C-alpha positions in Angstrom: -103.0 22.2 54.0 -101.0 19.1 53.0 -101.5 16.6 55.7 -99.0 14.3 57.2 -98.1 12.4 60.2 -95.2 12.3 62.4 -93.7 8.9 63.3 -92.7 9.9 66.6 -95.8 8.2 67.8 -94.3 4.9 67.2 -91.6 5.3 69.7 -92.6 7.8 72.5 -93.6 5.9 75.6 -93.6 2.5 73.5 -91.8 -0.4 74.5 -88.4 -0.3 72.7 -88.8 -4.0 71.6 -91.7 -3.0 69.7 -89.9 -0.3 67.9 -89.9 -0.4 64.3 -87.0 0.7 62.1 -87.5 4.6 60.7 -88.4 3.4 57.4 -91.0 0.9 58.8 -92.5 3.5 60.6 -92.9 5.5 57.4 -94.3 2.7 55.6 -96.7 2.4 58.3 -98.0 5.8 57.9 -98.2 5.4 54.0 -100.2 2.1 54.7 -103.1 4.2 56.0 -102.8 6.9 53.0 -100.4 6.9 50.3 -101.1 10.5 50.0 -99.8 11.5 53.2 -96.6 13.4 54.1 -94.3 12.3 57.0 -92.4 14.1 59.8 -89.0 12.1 60.8 -86.8 12.2 63.7 -83.2 11.0 63.3 -83.4 9.1 66.7 -86.0 6.8 68.4 -85.9 8.8 71.9 -85.0 11.9 73.1 -81.9 10.6 75.0 -81.1 8.3 72.2 -78.4 8.9 69.7 -78.7 9.2 65.8 -79.8 6.4 63.9 -76.9 5.2 61.5 -76.0 2.8 58.7 -78.3 0.8 56.6 -81.1 2.0 58.5 -80.7 5.7 57.2 -80.1 4.2 53.7 -83.4 2.6 53.9 -85.1 5.8 55.3 -83.9 7.8 52.5 -85.3 5.4 49.8 -88.5 5.3 51.2 -88.7 9.2 51.9 -88.2 10.0 48.3 -91.7 8.5 47.5 -93.7 10.3 49.7 -95.8 13.5 49.4 -93.5 15.4 51.6 -90.9 14.9 54.2 -90.3 17.1 57.0 -87.6 16.5 59.9 -88.0 17.5 63.5 -84.7 18.0 65.3 -83.6 15.1 67.5 -83.9 15.6 71.4 -80.0 15.3 71.7 -79.7 18.5 69.7 -82.1 20.8 72.0 -79.3 23.2 72.6 -77.5 25.9 70.9 -74.7 23.8 68.8 -74.0 25.3 65.3 -72.4 22.0 64.2 -75.4 20.0 65.4 -77.8 22.4 63.5 -75.7 21.9 60.3 -75.9 18.3 60.8 -79.7 18.1 61.1 -79.9 20.2 58.0 -77.6 17.7 56.2 -79.7 15.0 57.4 -82.9 16.9 55.9 -81.2 17.2 52.7 -80.4 13.6 52.5 -84.2 12.8 52.9 -85.2 15.5 50.5 -87.2 17.1 53.2 -88.1 20.7 52.6 -88.5 21.7 56.6 -86.4 21.3 59.5 -88.4 22.1 62.8 -86.5 23.3 65.6 -87.3 25.0 68.9 -86.1 28.2 70.1 -83.7 26.6 72.7 -81.7 25.5 69.5 -80.9 29.3 68.9 -79.8 29.7 72.4 -83.0 31.3 73.4 -84.5 30.3 76.8 -84.9 33.2 78.9 -85.4 37.0 78.3 -81.9 37.8 79.1 -80.4 35.2 76.6 -78.1 36.9 73.9 -78.0 34.6 70.9 -75.6 34.6 68.3 -77.7 36.0 65.5 -75.1 36.6 63.0 -74.3 32.8 63.2 -77.9 31.9 63.0 -78.4 33.8 59.8 -75.6 31.7 58.4 -77.1 28.6 59.4 -80.4 29.8 57.7 -78.2 30.6 54.6 -76.6 27.1 54.7 -80.1 25.5 55.0 -81.3 27.5 51.9 -78.5 26.1 49.9 -80.2 22.6 50.2 -83.8 23.8 49.7 -84.6 23.1 53.6 -86.4 25.9 55.3 -86.0 26.2 59.0 -89.2 26.5 61.1 -89.2 27.4 64.5 -92.0 25.9 66.8 -93.8 27.7 69.4 -93.6 26.4 72.7 -96.0 27.1 75.6 -96.3 30.9 76.1 -93.8 31.7 73.4 -94.9 34.6 71.8 -92.0 36.7 73.1 -89.5 34.3 71.6 -90.9 34.0 68.2 -91.3 37.7 68.0 -87.7 38.3 69.0 -86.4 36.0 66.4 -88.4 37.6 63.7 -87.3 41.2 65.1 -83.6 40.1 65.1 -83.5 38.1 61.7 -86.5 39.5 59.8 -90.2 38.7 59.0 -90.1 37.7 55.4 -89.2 34.0 54.9 -88.5 34.4 51.5 -85.6 36.6 52.4 -84.7 34.8 55.8 -85.3 31.1 55.2 -87.0 31.2 58.4 -90.5 30.2 59.0 -92.7 29.3 61.9 -94.3 26.0 62.8 -97.3 26.6 65.0 -98.0 23.6 67.5 -101.6 23.6 68.0 -101.2 21.6 71.3 -98.8 24.1 72.6 -100.8 27.0 71.5 -103.8 25.6 73.1 -101.9 25.6 76.4 -100.7 29.1 76.3 -102.0 32.1 78.1 -100.2 34.8 76.2 -102.4 35.1 73.4 -105.8 35.8 74.7 -109.0 33.7 74.9 -108.8 32.1 71.6 -104.9 31.4 71.8 -104.8 28.9 68.9 -106.4 31.1 66.6 -104.6 34.2 67.6 -101.1 32.5 67.0 -102.2 31.3 63.9 -103.2 34.6 62.7 -100.4 36.6 64.5 -97.6 34.5 62.6 -99.8 34.0 59.4 -97.0 35.9 57.1 -94.4 33.2 58.5 -96.6 30.2 58.9 -95.1 27.2 57.0 -95.9 24.3 59.0 -98.4 23.0 61.5 -98.1 20.2 64.4 -101.6 18.6 65.1 -102.6 17.1 68.4 -104.9 18.0 71.4 -104.9 18.5 75.1 -107.2 20.0 77.9 -105.2 23.3 78.2 -103.2 22.2 80.9 -100.6 19.3 80.0 -98.9 18.7 76.7 -100.9 15.5 76.3 -100.5 14.8 72.6 -104.2 13.5 72.2 -105.8 12.7 69.0 -107.4 15.8 67.5 -111.0 16.0 69.0 -110.2 14.4 72.3 -109.2 17.6 74.0 -110.5 21.1 74.0 -109.2 22.7 70.7 -112.0 23.8 68.5 -110.7 22.1 65.4 -113.5 23.5 63.0 -112.7 27.1 64.1 -109.0 26.6 63.7 -109.5 25.1 60.4 -111.7 28.1 59.4 -108.7 30.6 60.3 -106.5 28.7 58.2 -108.8 28.9 55.2 -109.1 32.8 56.0 -105.2 33.5 56.0 -104.9 31.1 52.9 -102.7 28.6 54.5 -101.5 26.0 52.1 -98.5 24.7 53.8 -97.8 21.2 55.5 -99.2 19.9 58.8 -98.6 16.6 60.6 -100.4 14.7 62.9 -98.2 14.5 66.3 -100.7 12.5 68.7 -99.3 9.7 71.0 -102.1 9.3 73.3 -101.8 7.1 76.2 -104.0 3.9 76.0 -104.3 3.5 72.3 -101.7 2.1 69.9 -99.7 4.4 67.6 -101.6 2.9 64.6 -105.0 3.6 66.1 -104.1 7.0 67.1 -102.8 7.7 63.5 -106.3 6.0 62.1 -108.2 8.3 64.4 -106.4 11.4 63.5 -106.9 10.9 59.8 -110.6 10.1 60.1 -111.2 13.2 62.4 -109.7 15.4 59.5 -111.8 13.9 57.1 -114.8 15.4 59.0 -113.8 17.5 61.9 -117.5 18.5 62.8 -119.0 21.9 63.3 -117.1 24.7 65.3 -118.0 25.0 69.3 -120.5 27.8 70.3 
């Protein structure tokens, strides 16, 4: 597993006066460990427009020096809009990113009676493949039905479809559709498509985005499953825990994965 960190914690619920530039946030991650990868958003808040100009030029330069870069689709684009998806793919390509993480809603899939434009989704995935960017659909709470439907319609071989799965561990821990060991069951169910992970914790009720080890996720058990399925993809810390600074959350997260402790009884 290649470990990295999302820069989102430097912006989410933080005073805008304290917001660094996107390149400064990436450099703050690398200051902890130059071997980390990064996950980048093109905006600094869910309702903010994309960052532009010199800030993007600086971001492109710094991202070309990291172990890996992934892009998370910005909040303004959490809806079905083929043009926006292509713009996000172009942004990922500019950064040299290998993965673009998106939500099922970005394919127009929210309710079971939705009828997404599957042929256009295939064309978008093919467009991304031209630039070496794989699309990775992220699980939300209780989202097996959405992930299964996407794979049923598009195909379950990422080598052919350019479509993988990003398992968000915190979202899986909130889910009730995968049995008693939801996190492990999500990982095993989508092991053939698993390309990326979001690492954060909670107590199973709210999407708290706690530092790993601060909630109820059995991390040693999860890491054991990853070893069993032979996962060798990318994973990013995505915690923005209330009451601690982004830098402190990053430090705790990195230290946790250096010694996650024994599995729970």
